[in-house]
N, C-alpha and C positions, 0 to 999 in steps of 0.2 A: 401232260397235255393238261391235266383237268386244273392243276394250280393255275395255268395260264389264264385259263377259263374263270378262274374264282368257282370251279365247283368241286368239291370233294369227291376223290375216287372211293371205289370199293375197297375199303381194308382186305388185305390179304392174308394179313395174321390175328390171329384170336385170341388174346389172353385172358384165361381162366382166372381170377383172384377169388379170395374167399368171403372179401367181405368190401364194402365202402371205403372204410380205413385204407385198407389194402391197394385199393382204386387210387384213391386220393394222393397217399404217400408215392407211390409210383410215378403218379402224374408231376409230383414233385421233383422227383429222381430225374424224369425226363426234363423239366425245367431246367435243372443244374446241368445235369452232363450230356444232354443229349435230345434238344426240344424237338429235332426233326423227326424221331422216332416216334413221339406222339402221335404225330398227322399219320401215321401208317399202320397204326393198330389200332382195333377194336378192343377195350377192358371190357370184360361180362364180369359180373359178381355172382359166383356160383352158389353164395351160400352156405361155406363151410368146406372143410377141407377136403373132407368125404366125397362131395361134389365135384372138385374139381378134378380130383383122381377118377371117379366115374365119368365125367364128361371128357374127359382127354381117351377114356379108354373107347366112349361109344363113337369119337369121331376120329379113331385111330387110323381107318380108312379113307379120310377124306382126302379128296385130289385137288381140290380147287382152291383151298383155304386149309393154311397152318394153322394149327393149336397148342399152344404153350400154355403149363399151369405155372402160377408165383403162388407157393404157399407161404405163409408167416414164416421168420424165422425161427419161432419154437418149434418148428415140426422138422427140422432138420436130423433131429436125434429121435426123430418117431419112426416106426413101422408102417408105414402107413399102406402098405403094399408087399406083404413078404412073396419071395421069390416061391418058397413053397406052395401057397396060395392062390397066387394069380398066375403062375407058371414062368418058365425062364422068359419065354417071346415076350409077354406082358411087362417085365419087372424089367429088361432091357429096355423097352420103348419108354416105359414111365421114366427111368431114369435119366433117360435123354430130355426128354420132353418137361421135367419139372425144375425150376428154377425155387429159390428163394430168396424173400427181402433180406435186406442185412439185419446184420443181427442173430440174438440165440434166445429170444424172448418175444412175448407178444407186440404188435409193433407199439400198441399204445404205451406200454413199460417200457420201450426201446426210448421213445419221446420223450416221456415222463422224466426218464433218468437224465436225458441228454439236458433237458432244460435247468434241472438240478444243480448238473455237473458244470453247465458252462452260463449260470443265470446274469451275468454280468453283461458277457457278450450277446446275450438274447437282449438284454434290456436296452443295450444300442441298437439294436435291429428296428426293436417294436416302438421308439424313443419315448422310452419307459425308465423310472426309475429303479435301483435295485430295491430298495423296500416294496416296490409296487410286485416285483417279482415274488419275494418271500412272503406276501399277503396274500398273492394267487395262488402257490403252493400250498398253503397252508387251509385255503379254503376247500382244498380238494384232496387235503391228508385223509379224509376217511373214507373216499370212494373206491368204486371197483375200477380197474383200469379203462373201462369200454368207457365210463363216462367223464373221467377228469379233464380231457381237454375242455369239452362244452362248457364246463364250469370255471375253468382256468383261463380260455378266453374271455368269458363273460368276465371275471373280476378285472381281468384287464383293459374291458373295455374295448375291446378288437375284434374284430370278425376272425370266427374261427380257421377259414382257410389261409388267414393272413397270419395268425399265429402260428399253426401248421407248419405252413411253409418254411418259415424264420427256422423253426426247433428244426427240422430235414436240414435245413443249412448248418447248424449249428452240430447237428447228431453228426455229418460228414466232418466235422473236422477231426474225427476221431480215424487214427490208419487203419483200422480194423473193418471200420463201417463203410471208408471210401473204397478199401480194396475190393470188397464183398457188392458193394454197389457198385464200379466199375465193371466187376466179373458180369454182374447181373446184366448192364447194359452192352458189354459187349458181346454175351451170349445172346441175348434179344437181337440185336441186329445183324447176327450171322443167322437166326432163324428168318427175321422179315426179309432179308437181302436172298435167301435160297428160294424163299416164295415168290418172290418177283421175277 
């Protein structure tokens, strides 16, 4: 109904993510795998993995809005909510409500590796020469993973969001990443469908 009137309806599912990069990557995944899902959720930056967990625990009894947490892929192997510390019930709840971005490293590291591994394909998508990709990669070689994308995009003379989205596209050419991304979208879709 709201869509017919051109008015955005209230999101019934809130997704807590670690930071702006996680939000951007999640939106890129929506764009590639389920664009309609983006209109049905609200993404909130919780400013860290601990805040995602604490936010979910605080909103456990929310009845009107569903809350889901998405942590970076490098959190898969971390014990962020030990059963002995949070209790069995909280552990079960958090295990159901927390999902993960694809990969097993920080998202920026995942994207940097995907860009390096798929530089020829990425160059075509970005309408650049392969040498431009090598030059951009060299310009970022000494940077911490949080800062490389900004400099990489600047070295290519392109907006960061365009570069990031296209790196996500080549990242999805990995079978493992695609499987994890599809599982993430499938589970998010189930949360959204249940909350309506």
